[in-house]
MIBAVO-747061 format. One record per residue: residue number from 0; residue in three letters; x, y, z of N, C-alpha, C in turn. Coordinates in nm, 4 decimals. Atoms other than C-alpha are relative to their C-alpha. Example, Ala and Ser with C-alpha at 12.3 -4.5 7.8 and 13.67 -1.06 7.14 Angstrom:
MARDO   pos   code       n.px       n.py       n.pz      ca.px      ca.py      ca.pz       c.px       c.py       c.pz
MARDO     0    ala     0.0890    -0.1190     0.0000     1.2300    -0.4500     0.7800     0.0900     0.1200     0.0000
MARDO     1    ser    -0.0820    -0.1190    -0.0060     1.3670    -0.1060     0.7140    -0.0770     0.1090     0.0730
END
This chain:
MARDO   pos   code       n.px       n.py       n.pz      ca.px      ca.py      ca.pz       c.px       c.py       c.pz
MARDO     0    met    -0.0517     0.0841    -0.1449    -2.2240    -1.1943    -3.1739     0.1398     0.0021     0.0577
MARDO     1    arg    -0.1153     0.0009    -0.0425    -1.9823    -1.2115    -2.9381     0.0751    -0.1186    -0.0062
MARDO     2    pro    -0.1247     0.1427    -0.0236    -1.6587    -1.4200    -2.9009    -0.0598    -0.0799     0.1357
MARDO     3    arg    -0.0142     0.0778    -0.1219    -1.6696    -1.7028    -2.6747     0.0612     0.0061     0.1132
MARDO     4    trp    -0.1277     0.0038    -0.1553    -1.3787    -1.6046    -2.4232    -0.0561     0.1509     0.0776
MARDO     5    trp     0.0521    -0.1230    -0.0370    -1.6019    -1.2680    -2.3593    -0.0832    -0.0450     0.1320
MARDO     6    gly     0.0435     0.0602    -0.1274    -1.7900    -1.4987    -2.0948    -0.1435     0.0671     0.0111
MARDO     7    thr     0.1305    -0.0222     0.0222    -2.1406    -1.4374    -2.0036    -0.0148     0.1740     0.1094
MARDO     8    ser     0.0313    -0.1107    -0.0849    -2.3201    -1.1167    -1.7939     0.0476    -0.0111     0.1120
MARDO     9    pro    -0.0235     0.0139    -0.1654    -2.2858    -1.2451    -1.4509     0.1737    -0.0460     0.0330
MARDO    10    glu    -0.1455    -0.0186    -0.0036    -1.9092    -1.3462    -1.5008     0.0720     0.1179    -0.0131
MARDO    11    ile    -0.0488    -0.1166     0.0310    -1.8550    -1.0115    -1.6419    -0.0116     0.0686     0.1522
MARDO    12    arg     0.0198    -0.1085    -0.1175    -2.0335    -0.8272    -1.3463     0.0924    -0.0421     0.1148
MARDO    13    glu    -0.0854     0.0952    -0.1284    -1.8281    -1.0838    -1.0935     0.1611     0.0835    -0.0102
MARDO    14    leu    -0.1227    -0.0263     0.0266    -1.4977    -0.9834    -1.2604     0.0092     0.1938     0.0006
MARDO    15    lys    -0.0107    -0.1369    -0.0448    -1.5794    -0.6037    -1.2108    -0.0142     0.0318     0.1154
MARDO    16    asp     0.0230    -0.0173    -0.1420    -1.6802    -0.6400    -0.8853     0.1348    -0.0261     0.0749
MARDO    17    thr    -0.1312     0.0242    -0.0562    -1.3543    -0.8213    -0.8023     0.0931     0.1126    -0.0286
MARDO    18    ala    -0.1307    -0.1091     0.0311    -1.1380    -0.5495    -0.9986    -0.0635     0.1190     0.0734
MARDO    19    ala     0.0305    -0.1362    -0.0615    -1.3407    -0.2580    -0.8047     0.0396    -0.0299     0.1715
MARDO    20    ala    -0.0321     0.0165    -0.1113    -1.2711    -0.4198    -0.4665     0.1594    -0.0179     0.0299
MARDO    21    tyr    -0.1376     0.0014    -0.0067    -0.9098    -0.4689    -0.5360     0.0332     0.1479    -0.0090
MARDO    22    ala    -0.0928    -0.1327     0.0026    -0.8489    -0.1054    -0.6392    -0.0954     0.0691     0.1628
MARDO    23    asn     0.0078    -0.0591    -0.0999    -1.0201     0.0147    -0.3379     0.0809    -0.0624     0.1037
MARDO    24    gln    -0.1040     0.0354    -0.0696    -0.8134    -0.2100    -0.1243     0.1239     0.0573    -0.0241
MARDO    25    ile    -0.1084    -0.0655     0.0486    -0.5060    -0.0795    -0.3325    -0.0198     0.1497     0.0549
MARDO    26    gln    -0.0031    -0.1117    -0.0677    -0.6448     0.2342    -0.2237     0.0250     0.0409     0.1465
MARDO    27    val     0.0185     0.0141    -0.1481    -0.6752     0.1835     0.1323     0.1685    -0.0317     0.0800
MARDO    28    leu    -0.0853     0.0190    -0.0307    -0.3424     0.0362     0.1456     0.1243     0.1263    -0.0497
MARDO    29    thr    -0.0866    -0.1015     0.0619    -0.1804     0.3280    -0.0509     0.0106     0.1304     0.1186
MARDO    30    leu     0.0467    -0.0623    -0.0659    -0.3277     0.5688     0.1893     0.0413    -0.0177     0.1625
MARDO    31    arg    -0.0539     0.0694    -0.1327    -0.2004     0.3702     0.5261     0.1181     0.0247    -0.0133
MARDO    32    ser    -0.1630     0.0059     0.0321     0.1329     0.3507     0.3527     0.0708     0.1523     0.0266
MARDO    33    ala    -0.0327    -0.1469    -0.0288     0.1521     0.7562     0.3575    -0.0328     0.0406     0.1486
MARDO    34    glu    -0.0031    -0.0035    -0.1643     0.0258     0.7689     0.7009     0.1463    -0.0320     0.0722
MARDO    35    leu    -0.1309     0.0366    -0.0804     0.3320     0.5587     0.8195     0.1075     0.0892    -0.0272
MARDO    36    glu    -0.1204    -0.0734     0.0293     0.5688     0.7323     0.6221     0.0062     0.1339     0.0703
MARDO    37    ala     0.0129    -0.1461    -0.0936     0.4454     1.0815     0.7704     0.0414    -0.0302     0.1577
MARDO    38    his    -0.0066    -0.0243    -0.1708     0.4575     0.9274     1.1331     0.1565    -0.0451     0.0002
MARDO    39    asp    -0.1593     0.0086     0.0391     0.8294     0.7928     1.0300     0.0632     0.1277     0.0306
MARDO    40    ala    -0.0801    -0.1435     0.0216     0.9188     1.1357     0.9234    -0.0103     0.0555     0.1353
MARDO    41    arg     0.0320    -0.0762    -0.1146     0.7833     1.2593     1.2863     0.1082    -0.0527     0.0943
MARDO    42    leu    -0.0859     0.0780    -0.0893     0.9676     1.0116     1.4950     0.1515     0.0137    -0.0270
MARDO    43    ile    -0.1475    -0.0420     0.0254     1.3039     1.0501     1.3147     0.0388     0.1560     0.0095
MARDO    44    glu    -0.0348    -0.1071    -0.0615     1.2622     1.4162     1.3571     0.0044     0.0198     0.1220
MARDO    45    arg    -0.0238    -0.0279    -0.1636     1.2139     1.3737     1.7479     0.1568    -0.0680     0.0119
MARDO    46    leu    -0.1057     0.0477    -0.0193     1.4965     1.1426     1.7240     0.1386     0.1098    -0.0646
MARDO    47    arg    -0.1187    -0.0741     0.0135     1.7460     1.3937     1.5843     0.0035     0.1077     0.0986
MARDO    48    gln     0.0093    -0.0674    -0.0675     1.6142     1.6499     1.8066     0.0589    -0.0481     0.1444
MARDO    49    leu    -0.0439     0.0423    -0.0939     1.7080     1.4403     2.0737     0.1569    -0.0168     0.0068
MARDO    50    gly    -0.1612    -0.0233     0.0157     2.0894     1.4683     1.9775     0.0705    -0.1433    -0.0108
MARDO    51    glu    -0.1037     0.1110    -0.0178     2.3774     1.2151     2.0835    -0.0527    -0.0872     0.1025
MARDO    52    asn     0.0190     0.1097    -0.0903     2.1419     1.0577     2.3398    -0.0351    -0.1454    -0.0541
MARDO    53    val     0.0489     0.1210     0.0270     2.0150     0.8086     2.1029     0.1011    -0.0372    -0.1415
MARDO    54    ala    -0.0750     0.0522     0.0905     2.2165     0.5864     1.8831    -0.0968    -0.1040    -0.1264
MARDO    55    ala     0.0635     0.0160     0.1267     2.1233     0.5016     1.5255     0.0040    -0.1288    -0.0491
MARDO    56    leu    -0.0099     0.1300     0.1062     2.0851     0.1645     1.3731    -0.0163     0.0166    -0.1294
MARDO    57    pro    -0.0142    -0.0234     0.1820     2.1565     0.0996     1.0236    -0.1390    -0.0571    -0.0520
MARDO    58    ala     0.1209     0.0203     0.0783     1.8607     0.0859     0.8107    -0.0300    -0.1120    -0.0423
MARDO    59    gln     0.0105     0.1475     0.0312     1.6978    -0.2453     0.7214    -0.0534    -0.0033    -0.1316
MARDO    60    arg    -0.0072     0.0069     0.1384     1.6904    -0.3615     0.3731    -0.1776    -0.0662    -0.0128
MARDO    61    arg     0.1244     0.0283     0.0059     1.2919    -0.4102     0.2649     0.0200    -0.1255    -0.1000
MARDO    62    pro    -0.0331     0.1134     0.0972     1.2414    -0.7672     0.1126    -0.0735     0.0251    -0.1147
MARDO    63    ser     0.0414    -0.0062     0.1493     1.1966    -0.8090    -0.2536    -0.1559    -0.0627    -0.0089
MARDO    64    pro     0.0934     0.0784     0.0203     0.8657    -0.8641    -0.3617    -0.0391    -0.1179    -0.0780
END
């Protein structure tokens, strides 16, 4: 016999589906973040190639989660 806190099969299935959806979203966001970091690196390199024609602004601090 299962403990009461285990829930029913539909509840468990719904929780698994929700966890899978969150995992997929995390994967999408991780890939997008990597794309943006690569794009930033390309832009920074282009700015370096421009030399003294471009003034650098101080880096912004990321907000704490």
